[in-house]
N, C-alpha and C positions, 0 to 999 in steps of 0.2 A: 504299415508294417506292424508285427506284432511287439510287444515289450514284455518280457520275462524279469521278475524282480528276483534276484538273489537273495540268500539269506541275509545277508550282511546289508544289503539295499532296505529289507524288510524291518532289521533292527534300527537302522537309521531312520526310518519313515517320518517320525516327529520332526526330523531336521528339513526331511523333502516335502513333497507334497501329500502325497499317502503311498500305498501299500496293499496291493490286492490284485493287480494285474487288469488286464483289459484287451480286447481284440484290437484295438487301434490307438493310435494317437490323441483321438480325442474323447474316447472311453474314460470314464472317470475312474480314479483310483481309490480304493477304501482302505483305510487306515486299519492295522492289524488289533485285535481287541485282546489284551492279556489279563486273563483271569486268577484270581487266589482267593481261597476259602480259610477265613480266619477265625479261631475261637476266641471269643472274650473270656479269659478265665473268671472275670467277676464284673461286675457292673463298671462302666467306665468308657474310655476312647482309645481306640487303636487306630494307628495309623502306618502307611509306610513311611519311615521317616528319611525323605530324600535328601535334606540337608543335615543329616545327622546330629541335631541338636536335642536340648531335652523338652521339646514342645510339637505338639501336633498342628501345623501350618495348617491356613485354610485353602493353601493351593496343593496340599498332599493329599493322596487317597486316604479318607478316615471313614472310620462307622464308629456309632456310640451307641449305648445302650446298657441291657442288663446283659448277664452273660449267657454266652451260646454261639454258633456259627452264626458268621456273616459271608457275603459276597464282595469282593473288590474286583473290580476292572477298570481299565486303562488302555489308551492307546498309544502310550510310552513306555519302553521297556524299564524304567525305572520301576516300577511296580515289582518287579521281579529282581532287581540288581540292588536294592536298598533294604537296610533292616528293616524290621517291626518294632513298633514303640507302644508300649500299653501301659497309659495313664490311669491308674483307678480312681473311681469315684469317692473312695473313702480316703481321706487326706493321710489316714495314718497307717495305709497299707503300700506296699513295696510297687516302684516302678519297675516293669520287666522290659525285656527286648528279647528278639530272636533274629539270627541270621538271615540275609535274603533269601527267597525262595530260589532262586537261580533258574527253576524250571515252571513251565506252564500247570496250571490246574493242580496246584500243591495246596495242602491243608495243613497250616499251621496254628499252633498254639503257643504263646508266651509262658514260661515256667519260670522258676530259677535256675533249672538248668540249661536251658535254652540262654538266659541271660549269662552265663559264666562262657557260653560257647561263642557268644558275640561279644564278650569281652576279650575273650583270644583274638578272635577275627578282628576287632578294632586296634589291637596291638601289632596289626600286619601279619599276622601268622594266616596262611591260605586255608581256607575252608575246609578241604578235606584233610589236611594235617591236622587242623584243630580238633575235628572233631574225632580223628583217630586217637588222638591224646587224652580227650576226655572221655571217650570209651574205655583206655586203658587204665586211667585213673579209677573208673565206676567198675572195672573187672570184678571186685568182691562181692558186687551186687548182682552180677549176672545180668547185665542191662540188655541184651539184645544187640541189634544191629541196625546202624542209620539213625536218623533222627528220632525212630520210636523210641530210643534209648533215654531218649528226653522228657518223656512222661512217666518215668518213676515215681509214680504218686505218693506214696509214703515219705520217699525220700526228699522229694520236692518239698512236701509241707514241713519237714524236718530242717531243711535249709532255710526254708522262709521264717520258720519260727526263730532260728539262730540268728540271721539276718538282724530280722525286727528288734529283738532282744538286744544285740549289740548297737545295733542304731539309736537306741532309746535311753542306751546307757550313758549319763552324763560323763562318766569317767573315761568313754571311748572317743577318742577324736574329737576334743574338745575345741569351741569356736569356728568349726566348719559348718557351713550351711548344709541342710538335710541332703538336697541332692547330690553334692559332693562327699558327703558320708557315705551314702549310698555306693556312689562309685568306688570307693576306697575298700569297703567292706566286699564287693564283689571282687575285687582284686585280691583280697586276702582270703575269700572263699577258694579262689581258683589256685592259689597257693597250697592251701591244705587240702583240695579236695581229694587226693588219695588217701590222706591220714583219715578225712570224715569218712570215706566209703569204708574204711577198712572197721573205725569205730562202730559204724551204722549195722554191719553185718553182724557184729557181735552183740551189740544191744542197739536197739532200733530208737536211738534219740540222739540228740545234737546239742543240746542246751548245756550239758557238763562240759562241751569244748569252747564255751565262750572265753574263757580266761586264754585257753590256746590262740583264739582269734585275737583277741586283744593284744595278744604280745607280737603277733606278726605285723597287726596294725601300726604298731610303734616303730616298727621297722621299714615299712614300706612307703612307697611314693605315692602321691594322692592320684596319680594313673600312670601304669605302666606304657606310656606313650611311644612311639617307634622313636627311636633317635635316628640321627641326619644318616647313619648306615645301616640302618636297621629296616628298611622298606624291603618286602620279599613279594610284594604283586605288583601286576602291571594295570594299565587304565587304557581304553581306547576313547575316552572320553564320555563314554556312557557307563560301562563296568569297570569298577576299579579294583575287581577282585581275581583279574585274569592271571593264570600260571605261566601264560609266556607274552613277550615282549610284541605288539602288533607292529608290522611293517611300516604303517603309516603313522607310527607315535614311538620313534627311536630315541634313545638317551635316555631311557627310563632309570632311576636309581636302582631299581633291584636289578639292571643288567650289570653293574658294577661288580657284583658279587661278593660285596663286603657283609660280614655277619653281624648280627646285633650283639649288643653287648651281652658278655656272658661271665660271670664270677663265680665263684665258689669260696666258702670261708674256711679258714686253718687256725689250728691250735697253734699253743705256745711252741711246739715241737714241729710245728710243720706239717702237721698231718691233717687231712682233709675232714672238715665236719658236714653235718647235714645243713642243706639249706637253710632249716628253721632254727639253727643252733641260737639260743641266746647271749651267748660269749662266744667270742674269737678274738684272735689278735693279729691276723694279717688276712688279706684277701689277693686270691690268685686269679690273674686274668685269663681265662681259658682260650682267649682269642691269640693274645700275645705271648703265651708262656710266661709274662712278668710277675712278680708278686711284690705287693704293696705294703709297706706298714700300716697299721690301724694305728690312730691316735687315743689318747686317753683324756678324759675330763677330769685332769689331776694336775693343780698349780705347783705340787712340790716335785713332779716328774720332769725330766726334759721332753719326755715324750707328750706334753700337755698340747691338747690341739689349739689353745690359743696363743703359744710362745713363739716368738719370732726370733730371728737369727742375722748374724751379719752374713754376706755370701764371702765364701773361701773356698777356691777350686782351683788345683795344680800351682802353677805359679803366683796366682792372683792371691794375695794376703788382704784381709780387711785392714782397716785404719783404725788407730786407737777412738776415735771420733765413732765409728760403726760399732765397735766392740761395745762401747757404753751406751749407744742408743738399744741396743739389743738387750743389754744386761744390765738396767740401772740401778739394781740392788747389788751387783756385784757378783752375780750367779757366774759357776765356773765353766760352764757349757756355754759359749755366745755364737760360735760360728758354726756354718755348716759342716766345715771338716771336724770340728769338735765334735758334734753331735754325730756324724758318720763313726767316728773312730768309737765313740762311747756306745753306740748301738750295735756295732761289731761284736764289741766287748760283752754285751749282753746276749748275743747270739739268738736274738729275737725270731722265734719260728726255727730256731736249729740253723739260722743263716749268718754266716761270718763276713759276708761280701755285699753289705748294702752299699748303696752310692747314689750321688745325685742325679735323678732322672733328665734325660734332654727333654726339650721342650715338645719336640714329637710324642715320645713317649707318655708324658704327662697328660698332653692334650688329648691321648687315645682314651682319656676317662671321661672326657666331657660327654655329658647326657642332654644332648639338645631339646629332646621332648621332654625333660623333666619340669613337671610343675610343683617340684617339693620346696617348701620354705623353713628357713630359719629364723625364727624372731622376726617373722613378715617378709624377709628377703628371699629371694630366689636362691634355689641351689643347684647346681647344674652337675652333680654327681649323682649316682644310683645309691641313695641314701639307704635302701635295704641292706646293701654290703659295706657303705662309708658314711656312716649316719654320724662321723668326727668330724663335722664341718662346723666353724662358729667365727665369730668375729676374734680379732688377733688382740695382742696386749700392744701392737704398735698403730700406727696412722692407717694401715690398709687391711681391709677384711678379705679372707678368702683368695689371697695372692700366693702364690708358691714359687721357688726358686727351682731354677732348672740349671743345667750346665751350659745352655746355648748360649752364646752371645752374639749381638747385633749390632752394628753401626748405624742404626737408622735414626738415631738422636745426635749425630755428630755436629750438625747444624746448630744443636742447641746447647753446645759447649758441653755435651756429654758424650766423651770419646769412646765409653765402654758402657754397655748396657746388657741386661739380660732378660731374655725372655720369658716371661712369668705368668702362665695359665691363670685367669680368673675363675673361681668356681661359686661365689656368692655375691649378692647384690645387684645390682642394674647392670653391672659390666658382666654378669656370668657369662661364660662361654666365648669369652674374647680373651685376649692377652694384652699384656702390657709391658715394654722394654723399661725395668726398673736400672736407673742409673748407680753404678759401683765405683767404689776409688774416687771419688769426686766429692770434694770439700764443700761444694756447694750444695750438694743433693745427699743427705744421709738418709740410706734406708735400711730396713730389716724387715723381714715379712716372713711367711709362713713356710713350713717344708714338709714335705712328704717323700721319704726316700724308697728306693727301689730295688730289686735283685732278681737274678734269673733263676727260674727254677733247675736245681740241679739234681732232683730224685729221679 
């Protein structure tokens, strides 16, 4: 009988015997040959980064040498579905990346702009959407269409100079390894790209923007990783950037239709600010429509990020022991209810209806992809908008009160406990039921109030 290989069977050929066809069952099948032309932007090593780490491994398609064009070929489709990684021979130069070719016989050159594009793709943004957003940001430079826009030579050189100067500045991102510093800088450049393009169109240089980039780096995460509710692409086991869920790989997270974390900063009157604003008072969650207070690093203010409170909600009132534990110096505002009343009197962000969040509401702020750290401890909030996470003045760091009760500890002689999400330390991303109104367990933890958008 005759055998005909479908396109899908050809794609899966490395998992089968071969692909190419034949006239009979006995005829040998030939594996497909995928081809790609790559340009080394300088002397160094360029590979198809199959495992997407920071190195070119021996089992990955790789070329090395002086700057110029090289040919890559492979029988596995990973050649076209994995991003490129360029490691320069000069240790002082920048490592560059480029999104996956996606099509056969492409000609690709890693550049700073291609690295910004791959940064967005690695964040879980579909390649077509990421490219459209990049082209929109570059509009003042009239970049043209498609991947050709990534070859804006003068702008690429200016981006490279800005990235190198910032990376080598000891005051920027102190204490981080070079690779992590570079990743953070690429994220910062993604954030600033529209602003940088406008500046370059008016004055063709970017080094004057180093202070602006440094300010952004102070507020952003080490890497804008996809959160547990932010994956937007699918995989068939080979290609991880599909825009539709394969029938034979059902139940993938992107099919849940949940949005990634999206916030905006608000001023003291509740008015929206630019995303790169250096000062703000509240944060609006654009997915849930909730507004969250931003804490202060001010020990004299009840809004101090380190301050702890005794739990008080509805008919539940704290014991004197709990109040004394929260306010060992005899402060006036010691319970969650006292703080709620005080904050409403302040009309922070123009709001007079601040309240305790539910556990589900507070848990919606968890950034499960975060690698941000505070004093060496993991922080599971988007610190670009919530940089106000730190150790508490009590015994538990990064735990926050909610209004949600649980009987889960009743067998421990703790009949009443409050579910409290954790945002700092080795338990960040989890929650814990803290006992209340229990003379054998006196607790006081941190607090972040919430309100509904009313404008």
